[in-house]
TIVO-2410 file (N, C-alpha, C; in nm, 3 decimals):
# residues 103
REC num residu      c1      c2      c3 atome chaine
REC   1      M  -1.207  -1.064   4.046     N      A
REC   1      M  -1.194  -1.190   4.040    CA      A
REC   1      M  -1.104  -1.261   4.120     C      A
REC   2      T  -1.143  -1.373   4.192     N      A
REC   2      T  -1.058  -1.422   4.292    CA      A
REC   2      T  -1.002  -1.527   4.267     C      A
REC   3      D  -0.840  -1.573   4.286     N      A
REC   3      D  -0.807  -1.702   4.259    CA      A
REC   3      D  -0.831  -1.794   4.384     C      A
REC   4      S  -0.786  -1.915   4.374     N      A
REC   4      S  -0.817  -2.004   4.457    CA      A
REC   4      S  -0.768  -1.966   4.633     C      A
REC   5      S  -0.640  -1.904   4.625     N      A
REC   5      S  -0.585  -1.856   4.737    CA      A
REC   5      S  -0.681  -1.739   4.805     C      A
REC   6      G  -0.773  -1.670   4.708     N      A
REC   6      G  -0.852  -1.568   4.771    CA      A
REC   6      G  -0.762  -1.413   4.748     C      A
REC   7      Q  -0.697  -1.431   4.646     N      A
REC   7      Q  -0.592  -1.303   4.634    CA      A
REC   7      Q  -0.702  -1.271   4.499     C      A
REC   8      N  -0.661  -1.111   4.448     N      A
REC   8      N  -0.697  -1.072   4.339    CA      A
REC   8      N  -0.613  -1.119   4.220     C      A
REC   9      G  -0.680  -1.148   4.102     N      A
REC   9      G  -0.581  -1.219   4.002    CA      A
REC   9      G  -0.545  -1.083   3.894     C      A
REC  10      G  -0.580  -0.949   3.940     N      A
REC  10      G  -0.528  -0.834   3.879    CA      A
REC  10      G  -0.385  -0.847   3.817     C      A
REC  11      D  -0.312  -0.865   3.936     N      A
REC  11      D  -0.159  -0.881   3.899    CA      A
REC  11      D  -0.093  -0.960   3.811     C      A
REC  12      D  -0.184  -1.077   3.787     N      A
REC  12      D  -0.147  -1.159   3.672    CA      A
REC  12      D  -0.209  -1.130   3.571     C      A
REC  13      L  -0.317  -1.052   3.554     N      A
REC  13      L  -0.360  -0.986   3.414    CA      A
REC  13      L  -0.268  -0.895   3.407     C      A
REC  14      D  -0.231  -0.797   3.473     N      A
REC  14      D  -0.129  -0.675   3.431    CA      A
REC  14      D  -0.016  -0.747   3.379     C      A
REC  15      R   0.009  -0.868   3.437     N      A
REC  15      R   0.155  -0.921   3.385    CA      A
REC  15      R   0.149  -0.947   3.238     C      A
REC  16      R   0.021  -1.022   3.223     N      A
REC  16      R  -0.005  -1.100   3.095    CA      A
REC  16      R   0.008  -1.000   2.966     C      A
REC  17      I  -0.074  -0.888   3.018     N      A
REC  17      I  -0.110  -0.767   2.921    CA      A
REC  17      I   0.048  -0.735   2.861     C      A
REC  18      A   0.121  -0.720   3.009     N      A
REC  18      A   0.266  -0.668   2.964    CA      A
REC  18      A   0.317  -0.771   2.857     C      A
REC  19      E   0.320  -0.877   2.910     N      A
REC  19      E   0.419  -0.939   2.778    CA      A
REC  19      E   0.336  -0.947   2.650     C      A
REC  20      A   0.215  -0.925   2.654     N      A
REC  20      A   0.125  -0.931   2.499    CA      A
REC  20      A   0.190  -0.795   2.434     C      A
REC  21      Q   0.200  -0.715   2.525     N      A
REC  21      Q   0.224  -0.568   2.476    CA      A
REC  21      Q   0.393  -0.570   2.423     C      A
REC  22      A   0.436  -0.604   2.488     N      A
REC  22      A   0.616  -0.623   2.451    CA      A
REC  22      A   0.601  -0.744   2.322     C      A
REC  23      K   0.540  -0.840   2.337     N      A
REC  23      K   0.561  -0.932   2.195    CA      A
REC  23      K   0.507  -0.847   2.055     C      A
REC  24      H   0.402  -0.779   2.105     N      A
REC  24      H   0.369  -0.683   1.992    CA      A
REC  24      H   0.451  -0.592   1.953     C      A
REC  25      E   0.505  -0.522   2.023     N      A
REC  25      E   0.599  -0.461   2.000    CA      A
REC  25      E   0.708  -0.471   1.930     C      A
REC  26      R   0.749  -0.592   1.953     N      A
REC  26      R   0.873  -0.649   1.894    CA      A
REC  26      R   0.846  -0.667   1.728     C      A
REC  27      G   0.731  -0.671   1.686     N      A
REC  27      G   0.686  -0.689   1.552    CA      A
REC  27      G   0.759  -0.587   1.459     C      A
REC  28      I   0.709  -0.563   1.348     N      A
REC  28      I   0.734  -0.459   1.291    CA      A
REC  28      I   0.737  -0.316   1.322     C      A
REC  29      S   0.844  -0.237   1.343     N      A
REC  29      S   0.841  -0.099   1.359    CA      A
REC  29      S   0.746  -0.025   1.282     C      A
REC  30      R   0.714   0.132   1.376     N      A
REC  30      R   0.660   0.191   1.285    CA      A
REC  30      R   0.716   0.259   1.166     C      A
REC  31      A   0.825   0.272   1.144     N      A
REC  31      A   0.883   0.306   1.034    CA      A
REC  31      A   0.876   0.199   0.922     C      A
REC  32      E   0.891   0.082   0.955     N      A
REC  32      E   0.891  -0.030   0.859    CA      A
REC  32      E   0.709  -0.032   0.830     C      A
REC  33      G   0.646  -0.013   0.922     N      A
REC  33      G   0.467  -0.033   0.871    CA      A
REC  33      G   0.457   0.099   0.777     C      A
REC  34      S   0.497   0.240   0.803     N      A
REC  34      S   0.500   0.342   0.706    CA      A
REC  34      S   0.563   0.281   0.595     C      A
REC  35      A   0.675   0.252   0.552     N      A
REC  35      A   0.712   0.221   0.436    CA      A
REC  35      A   0.633   0.103   0.385     C      A
REC  36      E   0.551   0.006   0.416     N      A
REC  36      E   0.515  -0.093   0.396    CA      A
REC  36      E   0.364  -0.030   0.298     C      A
REC  37      T   0.332   0.065   0.414     N      A
REC  37      T   0.195   0.111   0.327    CA      A
REC  37      T   0.217   0.216   0.245     C      A
REC  38      R   0.328   0.297   0.230     N      A
REC  38      R   0.366   0.350   0.112    CA      A
REC  38      R   0.383   0.278  -0.037     C      A
REC  39      G   0.444   0.178  -0.006     N      A
REC  39      G   0.469   0.086  -0.107    CA      A
REC  39      G   0.376   0.031  -0.179     C      A
REC  40      W   0.248  -0.016  -0.078     N      A
REC  40      W   0.105  -0.063  -0.133    CA      A
REC  40      W   0.054   0.049  -0.210     C      A
REC  41      A   0.072   0.193  -0.150     N      A
REC  41      A  -0.007   0.278  -0.214    CA      A
REC  41      A   0.070   0.293  -0.400     C      A
REC  42      V   0.192   0.302  -0.368     N      A
REC  42      V   0.262   0.325  -0.524    CA      A
REC  42      V   0.220   0.214  -0.596     C      A
REC  43      G   0.228   0.075  -0.559     N      A
REC  43      G   0.169  -0.004  -0.665    CA      A
REC  43      G   0.040  -0.015  -0.663     C      A
REC  44      I  -0.049   0.060  -0.598     N      A
REC  44      I  -0.199   0.047  -0.662    CA      A
REC  44      I  -0.210   0.165  -0.740     C      A
REC  45      E  -0.164   0.273  -0.715     N      A
REC  45      E  -0.138   0.374  -0.807    CA      A
REC  45      E  -0.092   0.334  -0.944     C      A
REC  46      F  -0.004   0.257  -0.950     N      A
REC  46      F   0.019   0.203  -1.066    CA      A
REC  46      F  -0.041   0.143  -1.178     C      A
REC  47      V  -0.104   0.049  -1.102     N      A
REC  47      V  -0.221  -0.051  -1.144    CA      A
REC  47      V  -0.326   0.021  -1.203     C      A
REC  48      G  -0.367   0.126  -1.133     N      A
REC  48      G  -0.474   0.202  -1.152    CA      A
REC  48      G  -0.451   0.298  -1.252     C      A
REC  49      S  -0.362   0.342  -1.265     N      A
REC  49      S  -0.311   0.398  -1.390    CA      A
REC  49      S  -0.339   0.335  -1.522     C      A
REC  50      V  -0.262   0.227  -1.532     N      A
REC  50      V  -0.273   0.147  -1.650    CA      A
REC  50      V  -0.408   0.082  -1.667     C      A
REC  51      L  -0.470   0.046  -1.546     N      A
REC  51      L  -0.624   0.011  -1.570    CA      A
REC  51      L  -0.730   0.124  -1.648     C      A
REC  52      V  -0.712   0.252  -1.574     N      A
REC  52      V  -0.781   0.380  -1.615    CA      A
REC  52      V  -0.742   0.418  -1.785     C      A
REC  53      L  -0.624   0.453  -1.795     N      A
REC  53      L  -0.600   0.432  -1.929    CA      A
REC  53      L  -0.609   0.361  -2.009     C      A
REC  54      G  -0.562   0.222  -2.006     N      A
REC  54      G  -0.638   0.118  -2.056    CA      A
REC  54      G  -0.791   0.120  -2.100     C      A
REC  55      F  -0.887   0.146  -1.991     N      A
REC  55      F  -0.988   0.140  -2.013    CA      A
REC  55      F  -1.076   0.254  -2.129     C      A
REC  56      A  -0.979   0.379  -2.110     N      A
REC  56      A  -0.999   0.513  -2.165    CA      A
REC  56      A  -0.964   0.440  -2.310     C      A
REC  57      G  -0.880   0.415  -2.367     N      A
REC  57      G  -0.824   0.347  -2.472    CA      A
REC  57      G  -0.938   0.251  -2.549     C      A
REC  58      W  -0.993   0.145  -2.471     N      A
REC  58      W  -1.081   0.063  -2.520    CA      A
REC  58      W  -1.228   0.182  -2.541     C      A
REC  59      A  -1.275   0.243  -2.477     N      A
REC  59      A  -1.385   0.319  -2.459    CA      A
REC  59      A  -1.368   0.392  -2.600     C      A
REC  60      L  -1.247   0.429  -2.595     N      A
REC  60      L  -1.240   0.511  -2.754    CA      A
REC  60      L  -1.252   0.455  -2.848     C      A
REC  61      D  -1.209   0.328  -2.834     N      A
REC  61      D  -1.193   0.235  -2.952    CA      A
REC  61      D  -1.349   0.189  -3.006     C      A
REC  62      N  -1.430   0.162  -2.902     N      A
REC  62      N  -1.539   0.086  -2.874    CA      A
REC  62      N  -1.702   0.225  -2.895     C      A
REC  63      W  -1.655   0.308  -2.831     N      A
REC  63      W  -1.764   0.394  -2.844    CA      A
REC  63      W  -1.764   0.543  -2.939     C      A
REC  64      T  -1.661   0.523  -3.048     N      A
REC  64      T  -1.662   0.602  -3.091    CA      A
REC  64      T  -1.615   0.559  -3.255     C      A
REC  65      G  -1.665   0.637  -3.346     N      A
REC  65      G  -1.657   0.574  -3.464    CA      A
REC  65      G  -1.537   0.596  -3.542     C      A
REC  66      F  -1.417   0.617  -3.510     N      A
REC  66      F  -1.277   0.638  -3.564    CA      A
REC  66      F  -1.231   0.493  -3.633     C      A
REC  67      G  -1.283   0.381  -3.580     N      A
REC  67      G  -1.211   0.289  -3.679    CA      A
REC  67      G  -1.063   0.279  -3.647     C      A
REC  68      T  -1.032   0.271  -3.502     N      A
REC  68      T  -0.901   0.230  -3.449    CA      A
REC  68      T  -0.906   0.097  -3.377     C      A
REC  69      R  -0.981   0.000  -3.402     N      A
REC  69      R  -1.003  -0.099  -3.287    CA      A
REC  69      R  -0.936  -0.128  -3.190     C      A
REC  70      P  -0.801  -0.198  -3.224     N      A
REC  70      P  -0.724  -0.236  -3.104    CA      A
REC  70      P  -0.651  -0.163  -3.066     C      A
REC  71      W  -0.621  -0.031  -3.136     N      A
REC  71      W  -0.463   0.073  -3.107    CA      A
REC  71      W  -0.518   0.138  -3.025     C      A
REC  72      G  -0.645   0.202  -3.001     N      A
REC  72      G  -0.680   0.290  -2.857    CA      A
REC  72      G  -0.645   0.207  -2.726     C      A
REC  73      M  -0.675   0.066  -2.726     N      A
REC  73      M  -0.659   0.027  -2.593    CA      A
REC  73      M  -0.503   0.020  -2.593     C      A
REC  74      I  -0.451  -0.027  -2.693     N      A
REC  74      I  -0.278  -0.046  -2.676    CA      A
REC  74      I  -0.219   0.093  -2.625     C      A
REC  75      V  -0.230   0.189  -2.718     N      A
REC  75      V  -0.164   0.304  -2.689    CA      A
REC  75      V  -0.203   0.349  -2.517     C      A
REC  76      G  -0.319   0.342  -2.496     N      A
REC  76      G  -0.394   0.343  -2.346    CA      A
REC  76      G  -0.305   0.290  -2.240     C      A
REC  77      L  -0.294   0.143  -2.296     N      A
REC  77      L  -0.189   0.055  -2.201    CA      A
REC  77      L  -0.066   0.125  -2.190     C      A
REC  78      V   0.001   0.153  -2.312     N      A
REC  78      V   0.154   0.187  -2.311    CA      A
REC  78      V   0.128   0.330  -2.217     C      A
REC  79      L   0.047   0.417  -2.251     N      A
REC  79      L   0.064   0.549  -2.184    CA      A
REC  79      L   0.029   0.510  -2.023     C      A
REC  80      G  -0.099   0.433  -1.980     N      A
REC  80      G  -0.061   0.417  -1.847    CA      A
REC  80      G   0.037   0.352  -1.765     C      A
REC  81      F   0.124   0.252  -1.864     N      A
REC  81      F   0.234   0.208  -1.806    CA      A
REC  81      F   0.340   0.296  -1.776     C      A
REC  82      A   0.347   0.382  -1.884     N      A
REC  82      A   0.465   0.506  -1.869    CA      A
REC  82      A   0.412   0.626  -1.767     C      A
REC  83      A   0.301   0.637  -1.748     N      A
REC  83      A   0.247   0.706  -1.646    CA      A
REC  83      A   0.253   0.645  -1.511     C      A
REC  84      G   0.202   0.508  -1.471     N      A
REC  84      G   0.261   0.439  -1.377    CA      A
REC  84      G   0.413   0.420  -1.338     C      A
REC  85      T   0.495   0.436  -1.399     N      A
REC  85      T   0.634   0.419  -1.398    CA      A
REC  85      T   0.694   0.572  -1.348     C      A
REC  86      R   0.619   0.651  -1.450     N      A
REC  86      R   0.699   0.773  -1.366    CA      A
REC  86      R   0.628   0.824  -1.220     C      A
REC  87      S   0.502   0.793  -1.219     N      A
REC  87      S   0.447   0.801  -1.047    CA      A
REC  87      S   0.530   0.731  -0.945     C      A
REC  88      A   0.561   0.626  -0.990     N      A
REC  88      A   0.642   0.491  -0.894    CA      A
REC  88      A   0.805   0.541  -0.874     C      A
REC  89      M   0.859   0.615  -0.984     N      A
REC  89      M   0.980   0.670  -0.958    CA      A
REC  89      M   0.989   0.805  -0.897     C      A
REC  90      K   0.876   0.874  -0.924     N      A
REC  90      K   0.885   1.004  -0.819    CA      A
REC  90      K   0.837   0.993  -0.663     C      A
REC  91      A   0.771   0.886  -0.658     N      A
REC  91      A   0.722   0.842  -0.524    CA      A
REC  91      A   0.879   0.793  -0.464     C      A
REC  92      S   0.932   0.730  -0.539     N      A
REC  92      S   1.080   0.649  -0.491    CA      A
REC  92      S   1.192   0.763  -0.449     C      A
REC  93      R   1.168   0.850  -0.504     N      A
REC  93      R   1.300   0.941  -0.513    CA      A
REC  93      R   1.249   1.037  -0.386     C      A
REC  94      Q   1.079   1.046  -0.382     N      A
REC  94      Q   1.044   1.134  -0.237    CA      A
REC  94      Q   1.100   1.027  -0.104     C      A
REC  95      F   1.067   0.890  -0.135     N      A
REC  95      F   1.108   0.834  -0.021    CA      A
REC  95      F   1.223   0.806   0.016     C      A
REC  96      D   1.311   0.823  -0.077     N      A
REC  96      D   1.478   0.812  -0.038    CA      A
REC  96      D   1.531   0.952   0.035     C      A
REC  97      T   1.466   1.031  -0.010     N      A
REC  97      T   1.501   1.174   0.058    CA      A
REC  97      T   1.440   1.188   0.208     C      A
REC  98      D   1.342   1.107   0.233     N      A
REC  98      D   1.256   1.142   0.356    CA      A
REC  98      D   1.363   1.089   0.455     C      A
REC  99      P   1.375   1.215   0.567     N      A
REC  99      P   1.478   1.186   0.672    CA      A
REC  99      P   1.416   1.059   0.784     C      A
REC 100      G   1.325   1.054   0.767     N      A
REC 100      G   1.242   0.958   0.869    CA      A
REC 100      G   1.258   0.782   0.804     C      A
REC 101      N   1.330   0.766   0.691     N      A
REC 101      N   1.347   0.632   0.652    CA      A
REC 101      N   1.487   0.610   0.701     C      A
REC 102      D   1.565   0.662   0.778     N      A
REC 102      D   1.695   0.617   0.812    CA      A
REC 102      D   1.675   0.504   0.912     C      A
REC 103      E   1.591   0.471   1.004     N      A
REC 103      E   1.576   0.370   1.070    CA      A
REC 103      E   1.585   0.241   1.048     C      A
***
């Protein structure tokens, strides 16, 4: 591609690419991105444990003849909350001791 003066516009393209890369690199750092990803993983694991154990309690109430109608789901939700909290605390401890988080 040539510009109006007949010269190759490759230098201009290289300059624009370098500027775009510099702007992109000034965004979040790799460590910050990793921390954000790990945070989302902990949150999803917490919600997942509450939902799975809550569903298990609900299924116990509805599909068995034990007559424990609301209590199975309530106990399942409480156990799911406890399991999710324990998992989040464990991940937090691991994250605090990771030497790559000092940046």
